[in-house]
N, C-alpha and C positions, 0 to 999 in steps of 0.2 A: 505494498498500499506505497502511497506515494506519499504521503504525508509520514512515516515512522522516520527516527532519527532528522525529521524538522524539526527547527530550531526558532523560524519563522512567525514567530506570533501574531498573525497574522491570520499566517494558512492552519497553524492549529486550529484558531477560533473557528475558520470557516468548515473547517474540519469538524471538527466536536459539534457544532451547531447542525451541517445535516447532517453529524450520523447521527444523533438526536430521534430516536421515533422512525429508523431509516435501517433496512436495508445496507451494510457491506456491501454487497455486489453491485445494489442499487446507487445505491449515498458514490460511489469511486464511480461513475459515471459521471454525475451531478458535479463533482469535484473539482474533480478533471474541469468539465464543460467552465465550473462557476470561472475557475484561476483562469485560466487562457479570456474569458473573457474580463474577467476585472482584477488583473493579476496582483493592484498593491490598493489598500486602503487608499489610497487618493483615488483610485481610478470608481471604485463605488462609491466613496464619498459623494463621489460628484455624477456620479452616471445616472438620467431618468428614472424613477421610481418602474415606470412602469417596465422599461429594461432589465429591471432586476428582476421584478417577478419573471418573465420570460422569461429569465432563465430557470429559475427556481418552479416552474411549473410544471407540477406533478407532483411534486414531495409531498404536498402541504404541507399540515401547518400549520400558515403562510404567518403567524404570529411567528417566525421564529426568522422569517423577510421580514417583515417590517421592523423588528427591534434590530436585525443585521441592520438594515436602511440607516438605521436612527443613532446609534452606536454607530456606526465608522462617521456619519455628519458628526457627531457629537464630539468626537479622536480629533478627526479633519478641523474641525473650526476651535471648539473647547483646549483640544490639548494640542494645537499646533502639529497635528499630525504625527506625536510621539504615545504606541501603546504604552497603559500602564505597565509598572515591571514590581509590585506587591500584589501579592494577594486580597489584599482586603481594597485596593484600591483597582485590577478589575474585575472580583469582585462589586462593586460598583455597577459597574456599567447596564446597562438596561437590557434582558435579555440573557445576563451569564448568572447561571447560579453554583453552589460550591462545587460539581463535580468539574463543569469548561472552567470554574478561573484554578481547583486545582490542578489542573488537565495543563491549561496551557502556564502557569508560575513553575509547575514540575518540565515540562516538555520544553520548554521555550526560556527559561531561568535558573534550573536546575536549582529553584526553589523545593523544601521538608514535605510539602503535603500531599498526602496521600490523596492518589483517582479512585475513587469508589464508585465502579459500573455496575452495571449485572450480573458480570463475570465475577469482578471481585464479592463480590454480597455472595453469590452462589460458593465461592473460596470456601471461603471463610465459613458460611452456616455451614456446610457440611463438614470440613476440616474443625470446627472447635463442637460441630450436634450443636449446636443450639437454633434453638426453635421458634426463636422471639421473630417474628409476621414481620420481613426487609421493608415492608413498607406500612409500616406503623412509624409513629412519631418517638416510639423507642427504641425502636430495631434500625430506624436510622442512622439515632446517637452511640447507639450500641455497637453498629459492625464501623461505625464512621471513625470510634476512637479506637477499635479494635485494631483501623486496617495502620491509624495515626501512629503506633504501635509498632506497631512490625514494623512498618516504616526505614529501608534502607538506608536514612538521611545522608549517603554522601554520595550516592549516585539514584537519587531520587526519582529522578526520568527514565532510567534502565527498568527498575523495579517494577516501577507502573505498569510501563511495558510488560514487563514476565510477568505477572499476576492476571492481566486481563487476556494476554494471550494464553496463558493456560488457562482458564477457564472458558475458554474462546474454544481451543482443540484439543483439551484433556479433562477439564472436568465438566464436558461438556452439559447443557439439561435434559435431553433425553441421551441413552445410554453415553454415559463417561466412560472413557477408558480406566475403568479401577487398575484393571488385570495388569494394566501395563504404567502408572503413577507410581511418577517416586517418591508422591505421596498418603502413601496405603500403609505406609506400617502403620502412619500415628494421625491416620486420618480414624475419629470418632463415629461418623456415619457409617463409613464401609468395616468396623468392628461390631458396628448396631447395626449392621442391614436396612441402616434407612438413610441410601442417598437419595434415593426414587423421589424421598419423602420433601424429604429440604434441597432449597430452602423453601419455607412459609411463607404465604403471602393471607391477606386477614381478609383482604378488599373482595366482591363479587361483581365482575365489569356488570352490568348491565348495561346493552347498548337498543340505545331510541330508534325504533325505525321509521320514518321519513319519506312522502311520495309527492315526485316534481312533478310536476306537467310544466312543461315552458315550451311557448307560444313565440317561433320564430316568425316576428310579420317582415314580409319581403314589399319594399317597395321599386320596382325596376334590376336592378342588379347589385342595393344594395340591402340590410338588414338593418333591424331596431337591436343595437343593447344597451347592457347600464350596469356601473360599477358599483360592487354590494359594500355599503358600508356601514352597515350593521354588523356589534361583534359576535358574529358567529364564522363558520367555516366561508371558509375563501375569501374572508373581507381585502379589501382591494381587487381586487379577480371580477372579469369580468363576465356575464351573463347574459340570454334574453331574456325574457317576460317570465318569469316566475309565479306561477298557482302551486303555490304548494298546503296535501290535504292526506290528513292521519293514515290514509288507503289510499286507494287508485279507485279513477270515476269513470265512468264509461258514456266517453266523450262522443255522441252521439252528434252527426252534422245539427241536428234541432236543438243538444243539448250550446252546442258550440255558438252558434246564431242569435240564440237567445243571450247567452254571457257575452259576447265580443257586444250585444248591443245595450245590455243592463250594464255592465261594469264597463266597458269602455270607451259606447259610445258608437261603432264600426257599425257602420249597416250594411256596407258595400264593402266586400273580400272575396272570397276565394280562398279555397283549402289544397293547399300542392300536397300537404301529404301526412302520416300517421303515422309513426314510425311505431317498432314491435317497443320492449325491456328493456331499461338501459337500470344494470345493477355495478352496485360502488358498496364493499364496505371502507369504513374508515374503524378506529379505533372503539368507540363509542357510539358509532350510529350505527345505521344502514339502511340506506339510501337505493331507493327505486323508483322509477322514472317513466316519462312518455313526453316526444316529444312531436308535437304540432305549428309545424310549416302554413305560414295563414299571410296569401297576397292580401294589400289593400294597398290606394293609390297613392296615399297621402299621410304624413304623422300623425294623424286623431291628437286631442289639444288633451287627452288624459298622460296621453304619454310624451308630450312634447318637452321632456327633461329626458329622453333618452336620447342616443349619439346613432346619426348615424352611419356605417362602412357601408366600403363595400365588399363586398363577399371576396372577389381576393386580398382583398389583404386582411383576411379571416386569422389565418396563422399567424401573422404578428405581433397578436394579442393574447391577451394572458389570460387563456379558461381558466375554471378549476376541471381537473383526470376529468368529471363524470360527462360535459360538454362532448371535450375534445374524442372520447368515446366516439357519441356519434357522426363525430365529425369528421372521424375518421375514419368510420365505414362503409365503406364502396357499394355493398351488398343495399340497403338502407336507405342510404341517405340520395335527398329526390336529386336533379341532377344539376340543378342551380350553384353548389355546392363543390366550391373549389377541391380536387382529394393529393389530399398528401402520403 
């Protein structure tokens, strides 16, 4: 991985933020592309925000991207482009928590701070046979304290990288390599036969179900889009007109006609296309929905705040993955769409 052994705080910061909630193989491609487009903190701080969101497109958890932009501008403008060099000052930056602050402190500056990620939690819980839930306040404090006690302070960067790699390749979540593990003889979880029961989590994830019906309004060779500004998923990304419901609705032509007329004041229109169902799973949400393409002659007053863009320009706009799945589906989209 290109970030291993990296000493530049900017690149370490970018890699750590991308790898939050992202698999390494997926994150690798995004990291390489991000560094190619924004090779320095100054280039990120001075780039148009929409250009940054476009490069981030598909990674999800867009709060990470917004915080990157904010913090890059802050360092560039308020700190004269100098990345902070102490743990406390790094931790004070927006979007940076204890884990990321420790990673930058250790890998960039060699400071004695333990990097405690999921791999480290798992190694420590199994080796010491601790059943304290790792997602509890008590558990986070306990394992963070334990990790800092064990830290090899003379070379914190090598130690932190080693224990994380050990958790990723040997002490894996499922089917760990216990038989060949060099720590086997002292591992309490192995001695007690509870390796696959540790670490413990106390919180059960309950996923919210949401149904999205997107209306794509065509005007000649253009469509109407709008930026999501609410503090919800996909904030700052663009989308088509959205109608959200708890479950799928039966959008018969008569229902569409009544809804367009009564809700948006649209009387003259034609239905070009109704898509199949699209799905996307997020960490806390299950999304399903359809896309309905509607042709109109002018922007109705109810949609006066929407932006009209050419269909040929859609690939350059930052959309959420859910919409891109539709735009990139060659078999089901109407012939009006640019095909990527």
